[in-house]
C-alpha positions in Angstrom: 85.1 86.3 82.0 85.7 87.6 78.5 88.3 90.4 78.5 90.0 92.6 75.9 93.6 93.6 76.2 94.2 97.2 75.4 97.3 98.4 73.6 100.1 99.9 75.6 100.6 103.6 75.4 103.1 106.3 76.4 101.9 109.9 76.4 105.2 111.6 77.5 108.6 110.9 78.9 107.0 110.3 82.3 104.3 107.8 81.3 104.3 104.3 82.4 104.0 101.9 79.5 101.4 99.4 80.7 98.6 97.2 79.6 95.1 98.6 80.4 92.1 96.4 80.6 88.4 96.5 80.2 85.6 94.1 79.6 82.8 94.5 77.1 80.6 95.8 79.9 82.9 98.6 80.9 82.8 102.2 79.8 85.9 103.3 77.9 88.6 104.6 80.3 89.3 108.2 79.6 92.9 109.4 79.8 93.7 106.8 82.4 97.4 107.7 82.7 96.6 111.4 82.7 94.2 111.0 85.7 97.0 109.9 87.9 100.1 112.0 87.2 101.8 110.2 90.1 102.3 107.2 87.8 104.1 109.4 85.3 106.5 110.6 88.0 106.9 107.0 89.4 107.9 105.6 86.0 110.6 108.2 85.6 111.8 107.9 89.2 110.9 111.5 89.6 110.8 113.1 93.1 109.7 116.6 92.2 105.9 116.2 92.7 104.0 115.9 96.0 100.7 114.3 94.8 98.0 111.9 95.7 98.1 108.3 94.7 100.1 107.0 94.9 98.4 106.2 92.4 95.2 87.1 85.9 95.4 81.7 84.6 96.8 80.3 87.8 95.0 78.6 90.7 95.2 81.6 93.0 92.1 83.5 91.8 90.1 85.6 94.3 87.4 82.8 94.1 89.9 80.5 95.7 91.1 82.7 98.5 90.0 80.3 101.2 92.3 77.6 99.9 95.1 80.1 99.5 94.7 81.3 103.1 95.1 77.7 104.4 98.5 77.7 102.7 99.7 81.0 104.1 103.1 81.1 105.6 104.6 83.2 108.4 106.0 86.5 106.9 109.7 86.4 106.2 109.7 90.2 106.6 111.1 91.3 110.0 108.2 93.7 110.4 105.3 92.7 112.6 102.0 94.3 111.8 100.6 96.7 114.4 97.3 95.8 116.0 94.5 95.9 113.6 92.4 99.1 113.8 89.0 98.7 115.3 86.2 97.5 113.1 83.8 100.2 111.8 81.5 101.5 114.5 78.8 102.6 112.1 80.5 105.6 110.6 83.4 106.2 108.3 85.8 109.0 107.5 85.4 110.9 104.2 88.5 112.4 102.6 89.8 113.8 99.4 93.0 113.7 97.3 95.1 116.7 96.6 98.5 117.7 95.2 100.2 120.4 97.3 103.3 120.9 95.2 102.1 119.9 91.7 101.4 123.5 90.8 98.4 125.1 89.1 95.4 125.3 91.5 97.3 123.6 94.3 99.7 126.6 94.6 97.0 128.3 96.6 97.5 128.8 100.3 97.1 125.7 102.4 94.7 127.6 104.7 92.4 128.1 101.7 92.5 124.4 100.9 91.8 123.5 104.6 88.8 125.9 104.7 87.4 124.2 101.6 87.9 120.7 103.1 86.0 121.8 106.2 83.2 123.4 104.2 82.7 120.1 102.3 82.8 118.0 105.5 86.0 116.1 104.7 88.3 115.1 107.5 91.3 113.6 105.6 93.6 115.0 102.9 95.6 112.4 101.0 99.1 113.4 99.8 101.9 111.6 98.1 105.5 111.2 99.1 108.1 110.5 96.4 111.1 111.6 98.4 112.0 112.5 102.0 111.6 116.3 101.3 107.9 115.7 100.7 107.5 114.1 104.1 109.3 117.2 105.6 106.8 119.5 103.8 103.9 117.5 105.2 105.4 117.6 108.7 106.0 121.3 108.5 102.4 121.9 107.4 100.5 119.6 109.7 100.3 122.3 112.5 98.4 124.4 109.9 95.9 121.7 109.0 93.5 122.7 111.9 91.7 119.5 112.4 92.2 117.9 109.0 94.3 114.7 109.1 96.9 114.0 106.4 96.9 110.6 104.8 100.4 110.2 103.4 101.0 107.8 100.5 104.7 106.8 100.4 105.6 105.9 96.8 109.4 106.6 96.5 111.2 105.9 93.3 110.0 103.5 90.7 110.8 99.9 91.9 111.7 99.1 88.3 114.9 101.2 88.6 116.5 98.7 91.0 118.8 95.9 90.0 117.1 93.3 92.3 114.8 92.9 95.3 117.6 93.5 97.8 118.4 96.9 96.3 114.7 97.8 96.2 114.3 96.8 99.8 117.4 98.6 101.1 116.6 102.0 99.4 113.0 101.9 100.6 114.0 100.8 104.1 115.9 104.1 104.3 113.0 106.1 102.9 110.5 104.4 105.2 112.6 105.1 108.3 113.2 108.7 107.3 109.5 109.3 106.7 108.5 107.8 110.0 111.0 110.0 111.9 109.3 113.0 110.5 105.7 111.9 110.7 105.4 109.5 113.7 102.6 110.6 115.9 101.4 113.2 113.4 99.5 111.0 110.9 96.8 108.3 111.5 98.2 105.9 108.9 101.0 105.3 106.4 99.7 104.2 103.0 102.3 102.5 100.8 103.0 102.0 97.1 100.2 103.7 95.3 99.4 101.6 92.3 102.5 99.3 92.0 100.4 96.7 90.1 100.3 99.1 87.1 104.1 98.7 86.8 103.8 94.9 86.4 102.5 94.8 82.8 99.4 93.2 84.0 97.4 91.5 81.2 93.6 90.9 80.9 91.7 91.5 84.1 94.5 91.0 86.7 92.5 88.5 88.7 95.1 85.7 88.8 98.8 86.2 89.6 100.2 84.7 86.4 99.0 87.8 84.5 101.7 89.9 86.2 105.3 90.3 85.1 107.6 88.3 87.4 110.6 90.6 87.5 108.5 93.8 88.1 106.4 92.0 90.8 109.5 91.0 92.8 110.9 94.5 92.7 107.6 96.0 93.8 107.5 93.4 96.7 111.0 94.4 97.7 110.2 98.1 97.8 107.1 97.5 99.9 108.9 95.2 102.3 111.6 97.8 102.7 109.1 100.6 103.4 107.3 98.6 106.1 110.5 97.4 107.9 111.9 100.9 107.7 108.8 102.5 109.2 108.6 99.8 111.9 112.1 100.5 113.1 111.0 104.0 114.1 107.2 103.8 114.5 105.7 100.5 115.5 102.3 102.0 116.4 100.9 103.8 113.4 99.0 101.3 111.2 100.2 100.5 107.7 97.8 100.8 104.8 98.7 98.8 101.7 97.6 96.5 98.8 99.2 98.8 96.2 96.6 98.2 93.6 94.8 100.4 91.1 91.4 98.7 91.5 89.3 96.7 89.0 90.0 92.9 89.5 93.6 93.3 90.4 93.1 91.5 93.7 95.6 88.8 92.7 98.5 91.3 93.0 97.7 91.9 96.7 96.9 88.3 97.4 100.3 87.2 96.1 102.1 89.8 98.2 100.2 88.7 101.3 100.8 84.9 100.9 104.3 85.0 99.4 103.4 83.9 95.9 104.9 84.9 92.6 103.7 85.1 88.9 105.8 82.0 88.1 103.4 79.9 90.3 105.9 79.4 93.1 105.2 80.1 96.8 107.0 80.4 100.1 108.5 83.8 99.2 108.8 86.9 101.5 105.4 88.2 102.4 103.9 91.7 102.7 101.5 92.3 105.5 99.5 95.4 106.5 96.8 96.7 108.9 94.4 98.3 106.6 93.6 97.3 103.0 93.5 100.1 100.5 91.9 99.9 97.1 90.9 102.2 94.3 87.6 102.3 92.5 86.2 104.4 89.6 82.8 104.5 88.0 83.9 102.8 84.8 84.8 99.7 86.9 81.1 99.2 87.6 79.6 97.9 90.9 82.4 97.0 93.3 80.2 94.4 94.9 79.5 92.7 91.6 82.4 93.6 89.3 81.8 92.4 85.7 78.9 90.4 87.1 81.2 87.9 88.7 83.2 89.3 91.7 82.4 91.0 94.9 85.7 92.8 95.4 84.8 94.1 98.8 84.0 90.6 100.0 87.3 89.3 98.5 89.3 92.0 100.3 87.5 91.4 103.6 87.7 87.6 103.5 91.2 87.3 102.3 93.0 89.8 104.5 90.6 90.3 107.4 91.5 93.9 107.7 89.5 97.2 107.6 89.1 98.7 104.1 89.8 102.2 102.9 89.0 103.2 99.3 91.8 105.8 98.9 90.8 106.8 95.4 87.1 107.0 94.4 85.8 109.0 91.5 84.0 109.2 88.1 85.3 108.4 84.6 84.6 110.0 82.3 84.5 113.0 84.6 81.8 115.1 82.9 79.6 117.1 85.2 76.5 114.9 84.5 78.4 111.7 85.2 79.9 113.0 88.4 76.7 114.4 89.7 74.9 111.1 89.1 77.7 109.0 90.4 78.1 110.7 93.8 74.6 110.0 94.8 74.0 106.6 93.0 72.6 104.2 95.5 74.2 101.1 93.9 77.7 102.2 92.8 78.2 105.7 94.3 78.9 107.0 97.8 75.6 105.7 99.3 76.8 102.2 98.5 79.7 102.5 100.9 77.6 104.1 103.6 75.1 101.2 103.5 77.8 98.5 103.5 80.4 100.0 105.8 79.6 97.6 108.6 79.4 94.5 106.4 82.8 95.0 104.8 84.4 97.0 107.6 84.9 100.1 105.4 86.6 102.8 107.5 87.3 105.5 104.9 86.7 106.8 101.3 88.8 109.4 99.6 87.4 111.3 96.6 89.6 112.0 93.6 90.1 115.0 93.8 89.8 118.6 95.3 90.9 120.9 92.4 91.5 120.3 88.7 95.2 119.8 88.4 97.7 120.0 85.5 98.0 116.2 85.1 94.4 115.4 85.9 92.2 118.1 84.3 88.5 117.8 85.0 88.4 115.6 88.1 88.2 118.4 90.7 85.3 119.4 92.8 86.5 122.9 92.0 88.1 124.1 88.8 90.4 126.3 91.0 90.2 127.6 94.6 87.5 130.1 93.8 85.5 128.3 91.2 83.3 125.4 92.6 81.6 123.2 90.1 77.9 122.1 90.6 79.2 118.8 91.9 80.7 120.6 94.9 77.3 121.2 96.5 76.2 117.7 95.7 79.2 116.3 97.5 78.7 118.8 100.4 75.1 117.9 100.8 75.7 114.2 100.8 78.5 114.3 103.4 76.4 116.5 105.6 73.7 114.0 105.5 76.1 111.3 106.7 77.5 113.5 109.5 74.1 114.6 110.8 
């Protein structure tokens, strides 16, 4: 696969300096960091925003997952995964991302947001947790959600701020336990980590583990292990959703977590295990079942982890009206593709990015603001209604 490494960038004091990648067949990525303001907050260790999102040359490529699985070791983490949620029964849940405390359009009354979700036909609302206070806000508002489930994404502080894996584990153990005390029995899943792969200076296409920074990877692993173990001490029933990847061909990051591998090529390290595999996918990444003409990402996720799949961010880049309208209904790469393949790949959910235009992600909303729906709004509503009929 011929790839081009894109120069690092930093738009503001919150931006993550990271490598971004594309192949010659991909569309240019438009304001990638701006689309996910959570990455900006994560890089700075900020805890002031409640948002969605959270968010490479060795032998362990996705094409060799069968061989990797044969070498899998028992997790060293004390957490034991909950029972795997049932396979898809011929339907999936459709949700959307939102940012309750980011400001701008999301300052509107939650009741207004819930009414809009119901009108569109969505059943889940994805929200981020950067500190315990955000979990408290979610817990306080769940009684007002009126049939809309909250999908919490626990991000915490940037793993890169910790001195070592032990410190990352310890701090996030406390956060995970605290979140579970507030949300146990109130949410259907806990999603963890957002897009931690983006913190690992991943080079090229991210399809093999040696393309990730060793130190950053270990810190991210420690944070995820801590979150899982902390949650499980309080709530052993609610399924954990993880993989912590931004999409494209970054499957190696998740595979290494699962099988206890590291970028330096060694194995036998602590593992991270989950109950539902999350992934992100945007239109400029192409066809998820034939990415770059080489990789069926959904098949890789299914065959490697054997868990249900939830696409927790799905959207169009660039986010022009014409692009979004065409993408929603595109039979090959849009929402119909997931509907057609939900049974084959055990897809249980898709979450659109996002409900309203927001300060950090202008243009991505189905509505410009609570009272101004874009033409894409009715396109989305019509499609979901056709699936729920």
